[in-house]
C-alpha positions as CSV (number, residue, x, y, z in Angstrom):
1,M,0.0,0.1,-0.2
2,T,1.4,3.4,-0.9
3,A,0.1,5.0,2.3
4,A,2.4,2.7,4.7
5,P,5.4,5.1,4.5
6,E,2.8,8.3,5.5
7,V,0.9,5.9,8.3
8,L,4.4,5.1,9.6
9,A,5.2,8.9,9.9
10,E,1.8,9.4,11.9
11,L,2.8,6.7,14.2
12,Q,6.2,8.3,14.8
13,G,4.4,11.8,15.6
14,L,2.3,9.8,18.2
15,R,5.3,7.9,19.7
16,V,7.2,11.6,20.1
17,R,3.6,13.1,21.5
18,V,2.3,10.8,24.1
19,P,5.4,9.6,26.9
20,H,5.5,6.1,27.6
21,L,3.9,4.9,24.2
22,T,5.4,1.6,24.2
23,G,4.0,0.6,20.5
24,A,1.8,1.5,17.5
25,M,0.4,-0.3,14.9
26,V,-2.2,0.4,12.1
27,A,-3.7,-2.8,10.5
28,S,-6.8,-3.3,8.0
29,T,-10.1,-3.9,9.6
30,D,-9.3,-7.8,8.5
31,G,-6.1,-8.1,10.5
32,L,-3.2,-7.0,8.1
33,V,-0.3,-4.9,9.1
34,I,-0.2,-1.4,7.3
35,A,2.5,0.1,9.4
36,H,3.8,-0.4,12.6
37,L,6.1,0.6,15.4
38,V,5.8,-2.4,17.8
39,T,9.0,-4.3,19.1
40,D,8.2,-6.5,22.0
41,T,4.9,-8.2,20.2
42,E,4.4,-10.1,17.3
43,P,2.8,-7.4,14.6
44,D,0.8,-10.2,12.4
45,G,-0.7,-11.6,15.8
46,L,-1.5,-8.5,17.3
47,A,-3.1,-7.2,13.9
48,A,-5.4,-10.3,13.9
49,L,-6.1,-9.9,17.6
50,T,-7.1,-5.9,16.8
51,A,-9.3,-7.1,14.3
52,A,-11.4,-9.9,16.7
53,A,-11.4,-7.0,19.3
54,L,-12.9,-4.5,16.9
55,G,-15.4,-7.2,15.8
56,V,-16.4,-7.8,19.2
57,G,-16.3,-3.8,20.2
58,S,-18.4,-3.2,17.0
59,R,-21.1,-5.9,17.7
60,L,-21.5,-4.9,21.4
61,T,-21.8,-1.3,20.8
62,T,-24.3,-1.7,18.2
63,A,-26.3,-4.8,20.6
64,A,-25.9,-1.6,23.5
65,G,-27.4,0.7,21.2
66,Q,-24.6,3.0,21.2
67,G,-24.1,3.3,17.8
68,G,-20.5,2.5,15.6
69,F,-17.5,1.6,17.2
70,R,-15.1,4.3,18.3
71,E,-12.6,3.0,20.6
72,L,-11.6,0.7,22.8
73,L,-9.6,0.1,26.1
74,V,-7.9,-2.7,27.7
75,T,-6.0,-2.2,30.8
76,G,-3.6,-5.1,32.0
77,E,-1.1,-5.3,34.7
78,G,1.5,-3.9,32.6
79,G,-0.3,-1.1,30.9
80,Y,-2.7,0.0,28.1
81,V,-3.8,-1.6,24.6
82,A,-5.7,1.0,23.2
83,T,-7.8,0.3,19.7
84,Y,-9.4,3.4,17.9
85,A,-11.4,3.1,14.4
86,A,-9.5,5.3,12.1
87,G,-12.2,5.2,9.0
88,T,-13.8,2.4,7.8
89,S,-10.8,0.6,6.5
90,S,-8.3,0.9,9.5
91,V,-7.7,0.6,12.9
92,L,-5.2,2.3,15.1
93,T,-3.5,0.1,18.1
94,L,-1.7,1.9,20.9
95,L,0.5,0.3,23.6
96,A,1.4,1.9,26.3
97,A,2.9,1.6,29.8
98,A,0.8,1.3,33.3
99,D,2.1,5.0,34.1
100,A,0.7,6.3,30.9
101,N,-1.4,9.4,30.9
102,V,-4.3,7.5,29.2
103,G,-6.1,11.1,28.7
104,R,-3.0,12.2,26.4
105,L,-3.4,9.1,24.5
106,N,-7.3,9.2,23.9
107,L,-6.7,12.7,22.7
108,E,-3.7,12.3,20.5
109,A,-5.3,9.1,18.9
110,R,-8.4,10.6,18.5
111,R,-6.7,13.4,16.3
112,A,-4.4,11.0,14.4
113,G,-7.6,8.7,13.7
114,P,-8.7,10.9,10.6
115,R,-5.4,11.7,9.4
116,I,-4.3,8.0,9.3
117,A,-8.3,7.2,7.9
118,A,-7.9,9.4,5.0
119,L,-4.2,8.0,4.0
120,V,-5.0,4.2,4.3
121,D,-8.8,5.1,2.1
122,G,-7.0,7.3,-0.3
123,A,-4.4,4.8,-1.1
124,L,-7.2,2.2,-1.4
125,E,-9.2,4.4,-3.9
126,R,-6.1,5.1,-5.7
127,Q,-5.4,0.9,-6.0
128,R,-9.5,0.6,-7.0
129,Q,-8.9,3.2,-9.9
130,E,-5.4,1.5,-11.5
């Protein structure tokens, strides 16, 4: 995908703006890696799990009458896994340490999501036209 370098630049920007961010990934909604900055986690497995979480989150928000999926935050003993909708074709997943500022994490991810969506959706549209 031609958008991957630009998406990677967005992830690098997130890493600069969000203290204690330990990893970042953009995957397609069907679980394929588009771009990533993860070192301690296998990216393909994380992308597949992200797609599964997206599916469950989407069903949960719909069943609860809360509309379309926007984001999911999972807190573990060692930190956070946060997943955000990034348009209709991709999802942003961020990994953060336990001492991360979750408000800052959410703020920056919510700002990055539309930019990532535009890059991914634009690249997909160009591929369809070729």
